[in-house]
C-alpha positions as CSV (number, residue, x, y, z in Angstrom):
1,M,163.8,-157.8,-183.1
2,N,160.8,-155.8,-182.5
3,E,157.7,-156.7,-184.9
4,Y,157.3,-152.9,-185.6
5,Q,160.3,-152.2,-186.2
6,E,160.6,-152.4,-190.2
7,L,157.1,-150.3,-190.2
8,F,158.6,-147.3,-187.6
9,D,161.9,-147.5,-190.1
10,G,159.6,-146.6,-193.2
11,Q,157.9,-143.9,-191.4
12,R,161.2,-142.8,-190.0
13,R,163.1,-142.7,-193.5
14,L,159.9,-140.8,-195.1
15,F,160.2,-138.1,-192.4
16,A,163.6,-137.8,-192.9
17,S,163.4,-137.2,-196.2
18,G,161.3,-134.1,-195.6
19,S,158.1,-134.6,-197.8
20,T,156.0,-134.7,-194.9
21,R,156.8,-131.2,-194.2
22,S,154.9,-129.9,-197.7
23,Y,151.9,-128.2,-198.0
24,E,151.4,-130.8,-200.7
25,W,151.5,-133.8,-198.7
26,R,149.3,-132.9,-195.6
27,V,146.6,-131.9,-197.8
28,D,147.0,-134.8,-200.0
29,Q,146.8,-137.2,-196.7
30,L,143.7,-135.2,-195.6
31,N,142.4,-135.8,-199.2
32,R,142.6,-139.1,-198.3
33,M,141.5,-139.6,-195.0
34,G,138.1,-137.6,-196.2
35,R,138.3,-140.3,-199.1
36,L,138.2,-143.2,-197.1
37,V,135.3,-141.8,-194.7
38,R,132.8,-140.6,-197.4
39,E,133.6,-143.7,-199.8
40,N,132.8,-146.0,-197.1
41,E,130.7,-143.9,-195.0
42,A,127.4,-146.4,-194.8
43,A,129.8,-149.6,-194.0
44,L,131.9,-147.5,-191.7
45,Q,128.3,-146.9,-189.8
46,R,127.0,-150.0,-189.7
47,A,130.5,-150.9,-188.2
48,V,129.8,-148.8,-185.2
49,G,126.2,-149.7,-185.1
50,Q,127.3,-153.8,-184.6
51,D,130.2,-152.8,-181.7
52,F,127.5,-150.8,-179.8
53,K,126.2,-147.2,-181.0
54,T,123.0,-148.3,-182.4
55,A,121.6,-144.8,-182.5
56,S,121.3,-143.4,-186.1
57,Q,122.5,-140.0,-185.0
58,E,125.6,-141.3,-183.1
59,Q,126.6,-143.4,-186.6
60,V,126.4,-140.4,-188.7
61,F,128.0,-137.6,-186.2
62,E,131.0,-140.1,-186.0
63,T,131.7,-140.3,-189.8
64,L,130.5,-136.4,-190.5
65,A,132.8,-135.3,-187.7
66,C,136.2,-136.6,-189.6
67,A,135.2,-136.0,-192.8
68,A,134.1,-132.3,-191.9
69,E,137.4,-132.4,-190.2
70,T,139.7,-133.0,-192.6
71,E,137.9,-130.1,-195.1
72,Y,138.4,-127.5,-191.9
73,Q,141.9,-128.3,-191.5
74,K,142.3,-128.1,-195.1
75,S,140.4,-124.6,-195.0
76,Q,143.2,-123.4,-192.5
77,L,146.2,-125.1,-192.8
78,K,148.6,-122.9,-194.9
79,S,147.5,-120.6,-192.2
80,W,148.8,-122.4,-189.4
81,M,152.3,-123.4,-191.1
82,A,153.2,-119.8,-191.7
83,P,156.1,-118.4,-189.7
84,V,155.0,-115.9,-186.7
85,E,156.6,-113.1,-186.0
86,A,157.2,-112.8,-182.3
87,P,158.1,-109.1,-180.3
88,V,161.5,-108.7,-179.7
89,P,163.2,-105.9,-176.8
90,R,162.9,-102.7,-178.7
91,A,167.0,-102.1,-179.0
92,L,166.9,-105.6,-180.8
93,A,163.8,-104.3,-183.0
94,A,166.0,-101.2,-183.6
95,T,168.7,-102.5,-185.1
96,G,166.5,-104.7,-187.6
97,H,167.0,-108.0,-185.7
98,K,163.4,-110.0,-185.8
99,G,161.9,-112.8,-183.6
100,M,160.2,-115.7,-185.6
101,I,158.3,-118.9,-184.6
102,Y,158.3,-121.8,-186.7
103,R,155.5,-124.7,-186.5
104,D,158.1,-127.8,-186.7
105,P,156.4,-131.4,-187.2
106,Y,157.5,-134.1,-184.5
107,G,158.0,-137.0,-187.0
108,V,156.4,-140.5,-186.2
109,T,153.1,-140.3,-184.1
110,L,151.9,-143.3,-182.3
111,V,147.6,-142.6,-181.7
112,I,146.3,-145.0,-179.4
113,G,142.6,-145.4,-180.1
114,P,139.7,-146.0,-177.5
115,F,136.4,-148.4,-178.2
116,N,133.9,-145.3,-177.5
117,G,134.9,-143.4,-180.2
118,P,135.6,-145.9,-182.7
119,L,136.3,-143.2,-185.6
120,L,136.4,-139.8,-183.7
121,L,139.2,-140.6,-181.4
122,L,141.0,-142.4,-183.5
123,L,140.8,-140.8,-187.0
124,R,140.3,-136.7,-185.6
125,P,143.7,-137.0,-183.5
126,A,144.9,-138.7,-187.0
127,I,143.9,-136.2,-189.0
128,A,145.8,-133.5,-186.7
129,A,148.8,-135.2,-186.7
130,L,149.0,-135.7,-190.7
131,A,148.0,-131.9,-190.8
132,A,151.2,-131.1,-188.8
133,G,153.5,-133.0,-191.1
134,N,153.9,-136.3,-189.0
135,T,153.4,-139.6,-190.1
136,C,151.0,-141.6,-188.1
137,V,150.8,-145.7,-186.8
138,L,147.3,-146.5,-185.6
139,K,147.2,-148.6,-182.9
140,L,143.1,-149.6,-182.9
141,S,140.8,-150.8,-180.4
142,A,141.0,-154.6,-179.8
143,A,136.9,-154.5,-178.4
144,L,135.6,-152.8,-181.5
145,K,135.0,-156.4,-183.3
146,G,133.7,-154.2,-186.3
147,T,134.6,-151.1,-187.2
148,S,138.7,-152.1,-186.3
149,P,138.4,-154.8,-188.8
150,L,136.8,-153.0,-191.1
151,L,139.5,-150.0,-190.6
152,M,142.7,-152.8,-191.5
153,E,141.3,-153.4,-194.7
154,L,140.6,-149.7,-195.6
155,V,143.7,-148.1,-194.1
156,P,146.0,-149.7,-196.5
157,K,143.9,-149.1,-200.0
158,Y,143.7,-145.2,-198.8
159,F,147.6,-144.6,-197.3
160,E,151.0,-145.7,-198.0
161,S,152.4,-147.4,-195.0
162,D,155.3,-145.3,-194.9
163,A,152.6,-142.6,-194.1
164,V,149.6,-144.3,-192.0
165,S,149.2,-147.9,-190.9
166,A,147.1,-149.8,-189.0
167,D,147.6,-152.5,-186.2
168,L,144.7,-154.4,-184.3
169,G,147.4,-155.8,-181.8
170,R,146.5,-156.3,-178.0
171,R,148.4,-156.1,-174.6
172,E,151.6,-157.7,-176.2
173,Q,151.4,-155.9,-179.0
174,I,151.0,-152.6,-177.8
175,T,153.9,-153.6,-175.3
176,E,155.9,-154.1,-178.6
177,L,154.9,-150.9,-180.1
178,L,155.8,-148.9,-176.8
179,K,159.3,-149.9,-177.0
180,L,160.1,-148.2,-180.2
181,P,160.9,-144.3,-180.1
182,F,158.6,-142.6,-181.5
183,D,158.5,-139.0,-181.7
184,F,154.9,-138.4,-180.1
185,I,152.1,-140.5,-178.5
186,F,148.2,-139.5,-178.6
187,F,146.4,-141.7,-175.8
188,T,143.0,-141.8,-175.3
189,C,141.6,-144.0,-172.3
190,S,141.3,-144.6,-168.9
191,T,144.1,-143.0,-166.0
192,S,145.2,-146.7,-164.9
193,T,146.1,-147.6,-168.6
194,C,148.0,-144.1,-169.4
195,K,150.6,-144.6,-166.9
196,V,151.4,-147.5,-168.4
197,V,151.9,-145.5,-171.8
198,A,153.5,-142.3,-169.8
199,R,156.1,-144.3,-168.1
200,A,156.6,-146.2,-171.5
201,A,156.9,-142.6,-173.3
202,A,159.7,-141.4,-170.5
203,E,161.7,-144.3,-171.5
204,N,162.6,-143.1,-175.0
205,L,161.4,-139.0,-173.5
206,T,158.7,-138.9,-176.1
207,P,156.1,-136.1,-175.5
208,V,152.8,-137.7,-175.1
209,L,149.1,-135.8,-175.5
210,L,146.6,-138.0,-172.9
211,E,142.7,-138.1,-173.4
212,L,141.4,-139.7,-170.3
213,G,138.1,-138.7,-168.3
214,G,136.7,-138.4,-164.5
215,Q,133.4,-138.2,-162.3
216,N,132.3,-135.3,-164.2
217,P,129.7,-133.3,-162.2
218,A,126.6,-131.6,-163.3
219,L,125.3,-128.8,-160.7
220,V,122.4,-127.4,-160.9
221,D,121.3,-124.7,-157.9
222,E,117.9,-123.1,-157.3
223,T,117.8,-120.9,-159.6
224,A,118.1,-123.1,-162.6
225,N,115.3,-124.1,-165.1
226,I,115.1,-127.2,-163.7
227,K,112.7,-129.1,-167.0
228,D,115.7,-127.8,-169.1
229,A,118.4,-128.9,-167.2
230,A,116.7,-132.3,-166.5
231,K,116.4,-133.1,-170.0
232,K,120.0,-132.1,-171.3
233,I,122.2,-133.8,-168.7
234,V,119.7,-137.0,-168.7
235,W,120.8,-137.2,-172.6
236,G,124.1,-136.1,-171.9
237,A,124.3,-139.4,-169.3
238,M,122.7,-141.9,-172.1
239,V,124.4,-140.6,-175.3
240,W,126.1,-143.3,-176.8
241,G,125.6,-145.5,-173.9
242,G,126.8,-143.1,-171.3
243,Q,130.2,-144.3,-172.5
244,W,132.0,-140.8,-173.4
245,C,134.8,-139.3,-171.2
246,T,132.7,-136.1,-171.0
247,S,129.6,-137.8,-169.7
248,P,127.9,-136.5,-166.6
249,G,128.8,-138.6,-164.0
250,Y,126.2,-137.1,-161.8
251,A,123.8,-134.5,-161.1
252,Y,124.5,-132.5,-157.7
253,V,121.1,-130.6,-157.1
254,H,120.5,-127.9,-154.9
255,E,118.2,-129.8,-152.1
256,S,115.3,-127.2,-152.4
257,V,115.0,-128.0,-156.1
258,A,116.2,-132.1,-156.0
259,D,112.9,-134.0,-155.8
260,A,111.5,-131.6,-158.7
261,F,114.8,-132.8,-160.6
262,V,114.4,-136.2,-160.2
263,E,110.6,-136.2,-161.4
264,E,111.6,-134.1,-164.8
265,A,114.4,-136.5,-165.5
266,K,112.4,-139.6,-165.0
267,S,109.8,-137.9,-167.7
268,A,112.9,-136.9,-169.9
269,L,113.9,-140.4,-170.4
270,V,110.6,-141.8,-171.1
271,S,110.5,-138.7,-173.7
272,M,113.4,-139.8,-175.2
273,Y,113.7,-143.3,-175.2
274,G,109.9,-144.8,-174.4
275,D,108.7,-146.8,-172.1
276,R,111.0,-150.0,-173.5
277,P,114.3,-148.2,-174.1
278,K,115.8,-151.8,-175.0
279,E,113.5,-152.3,-178.6
280,N,114.8,-148.3,-179.3
281,P,117.0,-147.8,-181.8
282,D,117.6,-144.3,-180.5
283,Y,119.4,-146.1,-177.4
284,S,123.2,-147.4,-178.1
285,K,124.4,-150.8,-176.3
286,V,126.7,-150.9,-173.9
287,I,130.6,-152.3,-175.4
288,S,130.5,-155.5,-173.7
289,D,128.6,-158.2,-171.2
290,K,131.1,-157.5,-168.6
291,E,130.7,-153.8,-168.8
292,V,127.0,-154.6,-168.1
293,Q,127.9,-156.3,-165.1
294,R,130.3,-154.0,-163.8
295,L,128.0,-151.1,-164.4
296,A,124.6,-153.4,-162.8
297,G,126.8,-154.1,-160.0
298,L,127.5,-150.2,-159.2
299,V,123.8,-149.3,-158.3
300,D,122.1,-150.0,-155.2
301,P,118.8,-151.2,-156.3
302,E,116.9,-149.6,-153.2
303,K,118.0,-145.9,-154.9
304,V,117.0,-146.8,-158.1
305,V,114.1,-144.7,-159.5
306,A,114.3,-145.6,-163.2
307,G,115.6,-148.1,-164.9
308,G,118.0,-150.5,-163.4
309,E,117.3,-153.6,-165.7
310,A,120.1,-155.8,-166.9
311,D,120.7,-157.9,-169.9
312,P,124.4,-158.5,-170.2
313,E,123.9,-161.1,-172.8
314,A,122.1,-158.4,-175.0
315,R,124.8,-155.7,-174.3
316,Y,122.1,-153.6,-172.6
317,L,121.5,-151.8,-169.2
318,A,118.9,-149.7,-169.0
319,P,119.0,-145.9,-169.0
320,T,119.1,-145.0,-165.1
321,I,118.8,-143.1,-162.7
322,A,119.7,-143.6,-159.2
323,Y,118.2,-141.0,-155.8
324,P,119.4,-140.1,-153.2
325,V,122.6,-140.5,-153.5
326,T,125.4,-139.9,-151.4
327,W,129.2,-139.3,-151.6
328,D,129.4,-142.8,-149.5
329,D,128.0,-144.9,-151.9
330,R,129.9,-147.3,-154.4
331,I,128.9,-145.7,-157.5
332,M,130.7,-142.4,-156.2
333,E,133.7,-144.3,-156.1
334,E,134.7,-144.3,-159.4
335,E,133.9,-142.6,-163.3
336,V,130.9,-144.8,-164.0
337,F,130.9,-144.4,-167.7
338,G,127.8,-146.2,-168.7
339,P,124.1,-144.9,-168.6
340,V,123.9,-144.6,-165.3
341,L,122.9,-141.4,-163.9
342,P,123.3,-141.0,-160.2
343,V,121.6,-138.0,-158.6
344,L,123.0,-136.3,-155.1
345,K,122.0,-133.0,-153.1
346,Y,123.8,-130.2,-151.9
347,K,122.9,-127.7,-149.1
348,N,125.2,-124.4,-150.3
349,L,127.2,-123.6,-152.8
350,D,130.2,-123.5,-150.3
351,E,129.4,-127.1,-149.5
352,A,129.2,-128.3,-153.2
353,F,132.3,-126.6,-154.7
354,A,133.9,-127.7,-151.3
355,R,132.9,-131.6,-152.3
356,I,133.8,-131.1,-156.2
357,A,136.9,-129.7,-155.5
358,A,138.3,-132.8,-153.2
359,T,137.3,-134.8,-156.2
360,P,140.2,-135.8,-159.0
361,S,140.1,-132.6,-161.6
362,P,137.5,-134.6,-164.1
363,L,137.4,-134.0,-168.0
364,A,134.1,-132.1,-167.8
365,A,132.1,-130.4,-165.5
366,F,129.0,-128.7,-166.4
367,I,126.7,-126.0,-164.5
368,F,122.8,-125.4,-164.7
369,S,122.0,-121.7,-162.8
370,R,120.6,-118.2,-163.9
371,N,123.2,-116.6,-161.3
372,Q,125.6,-115.0,-163.0
373,A,127.9,-114.9,-160.1
374,T,127.4,-118.4,-159.4
375,I,128.3,-119.5,-163.1
376,D,131.7,-117.3,-162.6
377,R,132.8,-118.9,-159.3
378,F,131.7,-122.2,-160.7
379,T,134.1,-121.7,-164.0
380,R,137.4,-119.4,-161.4
381,E,137.3,-121.8,-158.5
382,L,137.0,-125.6,-159.5
383,S,139.7,-127.1,-161.9
384,Y,138.1,-129.5,-164.5
385,G,139.1,-130.0,-168.8
386,G,136.2,-127.7,-169.8
387,G,132.6,-127.7,-170.0
388,A,129.3,-125.7,-170.5
389,V,126.8,-123.7,-169.3
390,N,123.1,-124.8,-169.4
391,Q,124.5,-127.6,-171.3
392,T,126.5,-130.7,-171.6
393,N,128.6,-132.5,-173.7
394,I,128.7,-130.4,-176.9
395,H,131.4,-128.2,-176.4
396,L,132.8,-131.2,-178.1
397,Y,131.5,-130.2,-181.6
398,V,133.0,-126.7,-181.5
399,E,136.6,-127.0,-183.4
400,S,137.5,-123.6,-182.5
401,M,137.7,-124.3,-179.0
402,P,140.8,-126.7,-177.3
403,F,139.5,-130.4,-176.1
404,G,142.1,-131.8,-173.1
405,G,142.1,-132.5,-169.5
406,V,144.0,-131.5,-166.6
407,G,145.3,-133.5,-163.9
408,P,144.1,-137.0,-163.6
409,S,141.8,-136.4,-166.7
410,G,145.0,-135.8,-169.2
411,M,147.3,-133.2,-170.2
412,G,147.6,-131.5,-174.0
413,H,144.7,-130.6,-176.3
414,Y,143.4,-130.6,-179.6
415,Y,140.9,-129.7,-182.0
416,G,141.6,-127.6,-184.9
417,K,144.5,-125.2,-184.6
418,Y,145.3,-126.2,-180.9
419,G,145.7,-130.0,-182.7
420,F,148.0,-128.7,-185.4
421,D,150.0,-126.7,-182.4
422,Q,150.4,-129.3,-180.0
423,L,151.4,-131.9,-182.9
424,T,154.2,-129.3,-183.5
425,H,157.3,-127.7,-182.2
426,A,157.6,-123.9,-181.6
427,K,160.7,-123.4,-183.2
428,S,161.9,-120.1,-182.8
429,M,164.6,-118.4,-185.0
430,L,166.0,-114.9,-183.7
431,I,166.8,-113.5,-187.2
432,S,169.9,-110.6,-187.1
433,P,171.1,-108.6,-190.5
434,A,174.9,-109.8,-191.4
435,D,176.2,-106.6,-190.6
436,V,175.0,-105.7,-187.2
437,A,176.7,-107.1,-184.1
438,I,175.7,-106.5,-180.8
439,D,179.0,-105.2,-179.1
440,H,178.0,-104.6,-175.6
441,L,177.7,-108.9,-175.6
442,F,181.7,-109.4,-176.3
443,P,184.6,-108.6,-174.0
444,P,186.3,-107.0,-172.3
445,F,183.4,-106.1,-170.3
446,T,182.9,-102.7,-168.9
447,N,180.4,-101.0,-166.4
448,E,178.6,-99.2,-169.6
449,K,178.3,-102.8,-171.3
450,T,176.6,-104.1,-167.9
451,E,174.7,-101.4,-167.9
452,Q,173.0,-102.0,-171.2
453,L,172.5,-105.6,-170.9
454,I,168.5,-104.0,-169.1
455,T,167.6,-103.5,-172.7
456,W,167.2,-107.1,-173.3
457,F,164.1,-106.3,-171.1
458,E,162.6,-103.2,-172.1
459,Y,159.8,-104.3,-175.0
């Protein structure tokens, strides 16, 4: 018997009882999540720091965003739950018919959290699932030696296991979990692991929301504010130790300003992290010694213009800039996912756009320019999950916009109302008056009745 069967059955029974569909149950679960975070904020921040986020602002954001999300969801929940009327053909409207759309929870959800957002990428999906009226099984990351054990202790204190439960299993346990017929799976991780999850979900025809990543471009044209662009891109590439799915994977800079950009980027590194970033608490660590070794192996030492020092035992890789990098360099073969910024040059926009378009669609893309025509073209012509103009990363802070990938960078999206809609089924109901019939649908058929079918397409 599957070791998680009893847990799964308990959550399924609760959902089948209908109680999770009520506004009151959902608000209660959101309140519990808010209390879990707020009442243990200091401990959670210490745990996050123990894992790799030594920067205090990053620790605060992990807890603040989760607690604030519960309040935002509660403030909007009644309106999100309300049925929405849909237009119907004029002939139906004239006879008193109405079209209504109800948001129906899926049931028992599985949220598989990654290491790089110890709280954000685990609890925020759970918040969306609970607000939508689902129960939730949380699969915690085994790579998080501080945060995951703490959550294993806290979750049972704040939630009934038939509503929310947490598990710290490794690969074998994930395999067992994925055998169960969950009603929805939310997964954030790498593309390779995602394929395993998607295949397992397909066995049970389970819908999935997949948040992945990619080699995210930051394009800088010759009209950009170079100093501003360099600082923002360097920050985006180094914050959270570069271990964020929307971190700029490379800067793609017009050849006329590339040298100036690199000099400004080097200055920005020093201004943010000083001459000794290893001792700077505002600079976060890498998740493991193996990851430090992998990242160091990606960088060509001859192209390092800043940083490059590695100390695997201390889980430290200096914030690194490599230049001039080409598309043939090893570092451009895969998502970097660490505090390394390769800088490439391009001659013209046609060349740059063609090269970006030839790579798998990334989760994020950024453009730095004062030329609106270039900005419009970047937005229209390239495929990516989302991004920003003259900024990096902070589109993730905005609850009113959807966050999600496309193609190899993911499928589906969440945040705010978008997450609520993603984790509910849009159930359509056509409502007819009890004494109204549509006679032309019933035999015997005549030419006149057939001609009336056109009214179904008149709105």
